[in-house]
N, C-alpha and C positions, 0 to 999 in steps of 0.2 A: 399872385395866387399863393396861398400859404402851403407849406410842406404837406400837412395832413390832407388838405383838399386835393392837391396835385396827386398825392399817392392814391387817394380814393378814386379819382378820375382815371388814373392810369390802370388801376385794378379793374375798374368797370369796363374800360375799353378792351383790355386783354380778355376778360370774361366773355364779352360779346363776340369778339373775334374767334375765340376758341369754340363758342357755341355754333357759330356759322360754319366753321371748318368741320365740326363734328357732324352737323346735319348734312353738309355736302358729302362727306365721306359715307354716311349712312345711305344717302340717296344713290350714290355711285355703286355701293356694294349690292343694293337690291335691284338696280336697273337690269343687269343680265338675267336675274331670276324673273323679273317682271316681263322681260322680252321672251323668255322661255315659255311662260304661262300664257302669253298672247298667241302662241302657235296653236293650230288645231290639235286636238287631243292625240290623234294618231301620230302626228309629227312630233309631239312632245315625247312620246314613248320611243320613237325611232331615235331621236336625238339623245334622250336619257341613256339608252343602252350604249351609246358611243362614249359617254363620259367615264372618267376614272371614278373609282369608288368614293373618293373624297367629295367630288362634285355631286355624285348621285346622293350621297348622304345629306349634303347641304340642301338639296332640292327636296328630298324626302321629308326632312324635318320641317322645312319651310312649308311644304304642302300640308303636312299634318297639323302644324301649330297655327298657321296664319291664313289658310285658304278654307273657304266654306262653299261647297262641301269639300272635305279633304279627299285626296285621291289615294286610296289604300293600295292601288295596283303598283305604285312605285316600289313598294316593299318587295313585290314579286320580282320585278326587274332587277332590283339591287341584289337580292339574296340569291338569284339564279347563278351567281358567280361562285357558289359553293364554299369550299375551304377558304379561298381568298377573302370572301365576304365575311365569313365567320371570324377569321383572324382580325380583320379590320374592325368589325363591330365589337368584338371583345375588347379591343384597345379603346374604342370610343366609350364603351360602357365603363371601363376602368377610369377614364379621364374625366367624365362628367359627374357632377354632383346634382345637376338639375333633374328632378324627378320626372318631369314631363318628357324629357329626352330619354331618360332611362326607360320609361314605359314604352316609348316608341322602339327602342332597341330590343327590348324583350319581345315586343310584338313582331319585330322583324325576324327574330330567332324562331318564333312560333311559325311564321310563314315558311321559313327555311326548312323547318322540321316537317311540316305538313306536306310540303311540295317535294320532300326528299332531295333537296339540293345539297344537304349536309346532314349527317347523322348527329344532330345536336345532343340527343339523349345519351349517346354513346361516348361523348366527350366529357369525362368526369370532371376535369378541371373547369371546363366551361359551365357545366351544370352547377358546380359549387359556386362559381362566380355569380351566376344568375340567382341562385338561392340567397346568397349573401346580400346582393343588391336589393332584391325584392323584400327581404326581411328588414332591411334598414330604411325602407320608405316610410315617411311620416304622413303623407297625405293619403287619406283613406281611399279616394277614387283611384289614384295611381297604383296604390298597393293592390286593390281589388282586381283591377284590370291586369296587372302584371302577374298576380297569383293565378288568374284564369289562363293567361298565356303560358305560364310555367307548367301548369297542370297539363295543358294540351301538348306541350313539348315532351313531357315525360310519359304520356300515354302510348 
């Protein structure tokens, strides 16, 4: 077997192996979430409230982006942690450039404000961050929904 053919075959085998490992890792990362959503709804919320904010956020985003119908009530459970949730969500908002995730975070702040879990409108730094993120959104649907949430927060 010539050098170029051997090199091509080696590259192909490596690519296939990497793809298999990648799919396996993806399946493993979604298995706990799939098991969570297999629980009855009441038990989902009982378990959800026990999770740390990071896991709650992961489930909230997964539910909103990948489940139909999405379960909006996870936002209520997550944001009920008040200031801790506000700080956590502000950090997540700063870290992500994904507009769908940004929209979900702005919505979570709307829930937080409406339920009076945290005085979002009184936090000038947070309001400035929300305004900046919403103004930078390129997708019209994300921006429109986020503008509506921001308006509700400021009312």
